[in-house]
N, C-alpha and C positions, 0 to 999 in steps of 0.2 A: 452469552456468546461462548462458543467453544474455543479451543486453542488456535484454530485456524479459521479464516474467513475469506470468502470470495464473493464479489458482486460485479455486475455490469453497471458502469456509470458513464453516461454520455458516449457510448460506443467503445469504451475501454474496459478492460477487465482489471479489477483491483484484487490483489492477493495480500493477505496479512497473516503472519504466523509468528510464533515466539522465536526470538533470535536464537541462533545456535550457540552463542556465547553464554555459557551458564554462569559466568561471573558478572555479566552485564544484563540484568533483567530488563529486557526491552522487547519490542515487537518490530519486526522488519516488514516493510511494505514494498510492493512493486506495482507498476502499472504497465499493462501490455495491450497490444492490439495487433492482430494478424501475425502472431508469433514473433513480434519485435518488442523488446523491453525498452520502454521510454524513460523511466525514472525509477529510482529506488530510494529508500531512506529508513531511518530508525526513529521510533517514537517510544515514549515511556509507558503508554497504555494502549490497549487495543482501540479504544475509541479515538484517541489522538492519532493513531496510525491511519484509521479510516478517514478521518478529517483531513490529515496531511496529504494522503493520496488523492482524495477528491479535489483538494486545492491545487495539487500538481496537474491533475487532468484539466481543470478549469484554465490554468495558465497555458497549457499546451494548446488548448482550443483557441485561445486569444491570439496566438502567433499566426 
């Protein structure tokens, strides 16, 4: 994986990138749809960030 990642997941776009905080090595993720950001978070690894974002999408769909 490169430093940034983007995918479509169940109708939402997931974005993952290295956190801007150079003292906190983490990955920030966000989920968007139709130019609206629905959720964001931080994870310790890129794989965790993708999994966390996918879990957040799954929770949004349940509502």
